[in-house]
N, CA, C and O atoms as a DFTB+ gen file, in Angstrom:
332 C
 N C O
     1  1       0.846      -1.104      -0.034
     2  2       0.076       0.011      -0.067
     3  2       1.002       1.158       0.015
     4  3       2.082       1.056       0.598
     5  1       0.608       2.249      -0.554
     6  2       1.432       3.398      -0.753
     7  2       1.131       4.354       0.376
     8  3       0.004       4.661       0.763
     9  1       2.272       4.780       0.849
    10  2       2.430       5.832       1.951
    11  2       1.352       6.986       1.811
    12  3       0.821       7.478       2.807
    13  1       1.090       7.346       0.659
    14  2       0.438       8.523       0.281
    15  2      -1.098       8.107       1.051
    16  3      -1.675       8.919       1.773
    17  1      -1.634       6.747       0.778
    18  2      -2.881       6.366       0.999
    19  2      -2.958       6.458       2.587
    20  3      -3.850       7.098       3.144
    21  1      -1.950       5.768       3.283
    22  2      -1.664       5.889       4.660
    23  2      -1.723       7.327       5.242
    24  3      -2.438       7.493       6.230
    25  1      -1.068       8.344       4.746
    26  2      -0.986       9.705       4.988
    27  2      -2.377      10.255       4.948
    28  3      -2.884      10.943       5.834
    29  1      -2.937       9.887       3.842
    30  2      -4.510      10.264       3.847
    31  2      -5.492       9.709       5.063
    32  3      -6.343      10.443       5.566
    33  1      -5.339       8.683       5.377
    34  2      -6.140       8.091       6.389
    35  2      -5.776       8.891       7.812
    36  3      -6.669       9.331       8.536
    37  1      -4.410       9.018       8.111
    38  2      -4.068       9.784       9.035
    39  2      -4.507      11.012       9.219
    40  3      -4.960      11.353      10.311
    41  1      -4.432      11.848       8.173
    42  2      -4.931      13.032       8.205
    43  2      -6.601      13.302       8.357
    44  3      -7.159      14.330       8.742
    45  1      -7.163      12.104       7.948
    46  2      -8.651      12.232       8.168
    47  2      -8.940      11.869       9.648
    48  3      -9.775      12.430      10.356
    49  1      -8.024      10.718      10.054
    50  2      -8.249      10.508      11.519
    51  2      -7.753      11.668      12.466
    52  3      -8.314      11.708      13.561
    53  1      -6.985      12.421      12.264
    54  2      -6.508      13.599      13.084
    55  2      -7.409      14.682      12.937
    56  3      -7.536      15.433      13.905
    57  1      -8.089      14.913      11.857
    58  2      -9.143      16.091      11.618
    59  2     -10.590      15.569      12.334
    60  3     -11.417      16.371      12.768
    61  1     -10.757      14.155      12.387
    62  2     -11.925      13.818      13.122
    63  2     -11.706      13.946      14.564
    64  3     -12.558      14.494      15.264
    65  1     -10.792      13.551      14.978
    66  2     -10.282      13.581      16.499
    67  2     -10.268      15.258      17.018
    68  3     -10.803      15.715      18.028
    69  1      -9.498      15.966      16.006
    70  2      -9.655      17.327      16.686
    71  2     -11.101      17.908      16.726
    72  3     -11.365      18.798      17.534
    73  1     -11.998      17.445      15.910
    74  2     -13.278      17.967      16.015
    75  2     -14.276      17.038      16.779
    76  3     -15.489      17.044      16.569
    77  1     -13.673      16.280      17.643
    78  2     -14.643      15.411      18.550
    79  2     -15.235      14.526      17.786
    80  3     -16.290      14.175      18.314
    81  1     -14.996      13.886      16.562
    82  2     -15.804      12.919      15.961
    83  2     -15.120      11.482      15.698
    84  3     -13.904      11.296      15.743
    85  1     -16.000      10.582      15.442
    86  2     -15.282       9.420      14.804
    87  2     -15.964       8.991      13.636
    88  3     -16.956       9.647      13.320
    89  1     -15.600       7.914      12.848
    90  2     -16.155       7.669      11.754
    91  2     -16.227       6.052      11.359
    92  3     -15.474       5.205      11.841
    93  1     -17.102       5.833      10.551
    94  2     -17.165       4.401      10.183
    95  2     -16.166       4.056       9.086
    96  3     -15.568       5.030       8.629
    97  1     -15.882       2.940       8.604
    98  2     -14.943       2.455       7.587
    99  2     -15.444       2.868       6.312
   100  3     -14.739       3.017       5.314
   101  1     -17.153       3.118       6.394
   102  2     -17.839       3.354       4.911
   103  2     -16.959       4.866       4.651
   104  3     -16.296       5.112       3.644
   105  1     -17.123       5.653       5.668
   106  2     -16.613       7.122       5.149
   107  2     -15.251       7.189       4.936
   108  3     -14.877       8.072       4.164
   109  1     -14.395       6.448       5.446
   110  2     -13.106       6.266       5.015
   111  2     -13.010       5.778       3.501
   112  3     -12.275       6.387       2.723
   113  1     -13.808       4.601       3.056
   114  2     -13.925       4.342       1.836
   115  2     -14.429       5.234       0.895
   116  3     -14.103       5.202      -0.291
   117  1     -15.302       6.119       1.434
   118  2     -15.618       7.347       0.458
   119  2     -14.529       8.244       0.180
   120  3     -14.364       8.732      -0.938
   121  1     -13.753       8.483       1.197
   122  2     -12.704       9.437       1.250
   123  2     -11.584       8.962       0.064
   124  3     -11.136       9.578      -0.904
   125  1     -11.346       7.664       0.547
   126  2     -10.447       6.971      -0.388
   127  2     -10.611       6.984      -1.787
   128  3      -9.755       7.292      -2.616
   129  1     -11.901       6.588      -2.014
   130  2     -12.650       6.580      -3.580
   131  2     -12.596       7.810      -4.119
   132  3     -12.251       7.909      -5.296
   133  1     -12.865       8.756      -3.502
   134  2     -12.730      10.344      -3.801
   135  2     -11.154      10.671      -4.248
   136  3     -10.900      11.241      -5.309
   137  1     -10.283      10.304      -3.448
   138  2      -8.993      10.522      -3.805
   139  2      -8.378       9.756      -5.107
   140  3      -7.641      10.210      -5.982
   141  1      -8.877       8.552      -4.963
   142  2      -8.658       7.716      -6.028
   143  2      -9.034       8.056      -7.465
   144  3      -8.367       7.923      -8.491
   145  1     -10.441       8.595      -7.263
   146  2     -11.081       8.899      -8.592
   147  2     -11.951       8.055      -9.217
   148  3     -12.567       8.255     -10.264
   149  1     -11.963       6.881      -8.345
   150  2     -12.953       5.692      -9.047
   151  2     -13.234       4.875      -7.586
   152  3     -12.460       4.842      -6.630
   153  1     -14.368       4.322      -7.674
   154  2     -14.719       3.447      -6.665
   155  2     -13.917       2.096      -6.405
   156  3     -14.087       1.041      -7.016
   157  1     -13.048       2.325      -5.422
   158  2     -12.091       1.122      -5.180
   159  2     -12.581       0.394      -3.698
   160  3     -12.548      -0.831      -3.580
   161  1     -12.968       1.150      -2.757
   162  2     -12.925       0.485      -1.468
   163  2     -14.747       0.798      -1.372
   164  3     -15.462       1.612      -1.956
   165  1     -15.049      -0.320      -0.304
   166  2     -16.535      -0.505      -0.080
   167  2     -16.874      -0.330       1.380
   168  3     -18.020      -0.375       1.827
   169  1     -15.648      -0.101       2.164
   170  2     -15.826      -0.115       3.572
   171  2     -15.855      -1.288       4.342
   172  3     -16.327      -1.299       5.478
   173  1     -15.383      -2.266       3.798
   174  2     -15.216      -3.595       4.437
   175  2     -13.835      -3.975       4.858
   176  3     -13.092      -3.193       5.451
   177  1     -13.483      -5.304       4.508
   178  2     -12.262      -5.702       4.928
   179  2     -11.135      -4.977       4.550
   180  3     -10.289      -4.662       5.387
   181  1     -11.002      -4.574       2.946
   182  2     -10.322      -3.898       2.490
   183  2     -10.006      -2.462       2.858
   184  3      -8.874      -2.002       2.710
   185  1     -11.039      -1.746       3.349
   186  2     -10.905      -0.673       3.813
   187  2     -10.291      -0.945       5.397
   188  3      -9.492      -0.106       5.813
   189  1     -10.562      -1.819       6.069
   190  2     -10.128      -2.168       7.444
   191  2      -8.674      -2.361       7.360
   192  3      -7.975      -1.858       8.239
   193  1      -8.071      -3.114       6.286
   194  2      -6.685      -3.438       5.968
   195  2      -5.927      -2.046       5.869
   196  3      -4.856      -1.824       6.434
   197  1      -6.595      -1.167       5.106
   198  2      -5.916       0.278       5.021
   199  2      -5.756       0.868       6.234
   200  3      -4.660       1.370       6.487
   201  1      -6.758       0.912       7.147
   202  2      -6.846       1.667       8.394
   203  2      -5.857       1.120       9.235
   204  3      -5.109       1.817       9.921
   205  1      -5.833      -0.247       9.196
   206  2      -4.806      -1.125       9.942
   207  2      -3.263      -0.695       9.514
   208  3      -2.449      -0.333      10.364
   209  1      -3.015      -0.760       8.385
   210  2      -1.847      -0.443       7.630
   211  2      -1.247       1.229       7.956
   212  3      -0.077       1.549       8.162
   213  1      -2.187       1.925       7.929
   214  2      -2.161       3.399       8.339
   215  2      -1.772       3.399       9.838
   216  3      -0.949       4.242      10.196
   217  1      -2.228       2.629      10.654
   218  2      -1.999       2.665      12.182
   219  2      -0.360       1.998      12.251
   220  3       0.504       2.584      12.904
   221  1      -0.115       0.946      11.634
   222  2       1.101       0.411      11.589
   223  2       2.143       1.092      11.265
   224  3       3.184       1.115      11.923
   225  1       1.886       1.837       9.980
   226  2       2.789       2.822       9.212
   227  2       3.255       3.946      10.322
   228  3       4.406       4.373      10.415
   229  1       2.130       4.348      11.156
   230  2       2.372       5.640      11.944
   231  2       3.436       5.122      13.240
   232  3       4.407       5.699      13.729
   233  1       2.864       3.898      13.539
   234  2       3.637       3.326      14.678
   235  2       5.028       2.848      14.287
   236  3       5.920       2.874      15.135
   237  1       5.237       2.466      13.204
   238  2       6.857       2.053      12.700
   239  2       7.473       3.230      12.556
   240  3       8.699       3.196      12.667
   241  1       6.829       4.551      12.280
   242  2       7.721       5.630      11.912
   243  2       7.825       6.523      13.107
   244  3       8.086       7.716      12.946
   245  1       7.622       5.975      14.393
   246  2       7.607       6.883      15.807
   247  2       6.830       7.986      15.655
   248  3       7.272       9.126      15.799
   249  1       5.510       7.687      15.327
   250  2       4.330       8.541      15.273
   251  2       3.265       8.179      16.179
   252  3       2.122       8.066      15.735
   253  1       3.526       7.977      17.453
   254  2       2.604       7.379      18.214
   255  2       1.349       8.339      18.413
   256  3       0.271       7.842      18.740
   257  1       1.494       9.833      18.199
   258  2       0.157      10.410      18.249
   259  2      -0.774       9.984      17.108
   260  3      -1.926       9.590      17.285
   261  1      -0.133      10.105      15.854
   262  2      -0.944       9.782      14.658
   263  2      -1.349       8.286      14.811
   264  3      -2.430       8.083      14.257
   265  1      -0.862       7.270      15.343
   266  2      -1.322       5.957      15.552
   267  2      -2.493       6.094      16.408
   268  3      -3.577       5.711      15.970
   269  1      -2.401       6.620      17.637
   270  2      -3.649       6.724      18.360
   271  2      -4.702       7.553      17.661
   272  3      -5.822       7.078      17.853
   273  1      -4.701       8.435      17.053
   274  2      -5.826       9.099      16.411
   275  2      -6.391       8.214      15.416
   276  3      -7.600       8.262      15.188
   277  1      -5.609       7.387      14.784
   278  2      -6.057       6.297      13.736
   279  2      -7.063       5.264      14.539
   280  3      -8.214       4.936      14.250
   281  1      -6.322       4.910      15.528
   282  2      -7.111       3.943      16.794
   283  2      -8.325       4.403      17.411
   284  3      -9.199       3.625      17.792
   285  1      -8.415       6.027      17.548
   286  2      -9.407       6.553      18.239
   287  2     -10.465       7.027      17.145
   288  3     -11.661       6.953      17.428
   289  1     -10.124       7.433      16.102
   290  2     -10.979       7.786      15.084
   291  2     -11.965       6.832      14.323
   292  3     -12.972       7.295      13.786
   293  1     -11.706       5.673      14.289
   294  2     -12.451       4.786      13.454
   295  2     -13.162       3.615      13.929
   296  3     -12.485       2.821      14.583
   297  1     -14.437       3.329      13.730
   298  2     -15.180       2.450      14.527
   299  2     -15.698       1.328      13.471
   300  3     -15.888       1.645      12.297
   301  1     -15.899       0.125      13.891
   302  2     -16.355      -0.963      12.908
   303  2     -17.727      -0.765      12.657
   304  3     -18.223       0.299      13.027
   305  1     -18.453      -1.642      12.069
   306  2     -20.046      -1.650      11.669
   307  2     -20.969      -1.557      13.039
   308  3     -22.085      -1.038      13.037
   309  1     -20.380      -2.102      14.144
   310  2     -21.385      -2.192      15.242
   311  2     -20.791      -1.020      16.169
   312  3     -21.110      -0.968      17.357
   313  1     -19.972      -0.141      15.630
   314  2     -19.856       1.142      16.499
   315  2     -18.680       1.199      17.508
   316  3     -18.473       2.226      18.155
   317  1     -17.906       0.086      17.638
   318  2     -17.040      -0.004      18.521
   319  2     -15.683       0.159      17.814
   320  3     -15.573      -0.129      16.622
   321  1     -14.593       0.643      18.582
   322  2     -13.488       0.965      18.103
   323  2     -13.039      -0.060      17.575
   324  3     -13.244      -1.180      18.042
   325  1     -12.256       0.200      16.364
   326  2     -11.688      -0.949      15.513
   327  2     -10.529      -1.437      16.095
   328  3     -10.201      -2.563      15.721
   329  1      -9.799      -0.870      16.938
   330  2      -8.421      -1.207      17.593
   331  2      -8.426      -1.295      19.278
   332  3      -7.387      -1.555      19.886
């Protein structure tokens, strides 16, 4: 996965947290599809893998605040924290 995609997810997470909001994977999919210019993500496992990848990318690059933002910002279909 491209680091650009991970950075997009991290930016979205930080924006959500800064505004006291959370989001479902469906919303992440919409943002990724808009950035890609075509429908690629549906909000399911593929989107979850991208979000997990963004978390691990931030963690590996010594960006714990960004990793925490990703962990706090996104919810699964049941509304629970994804991580």
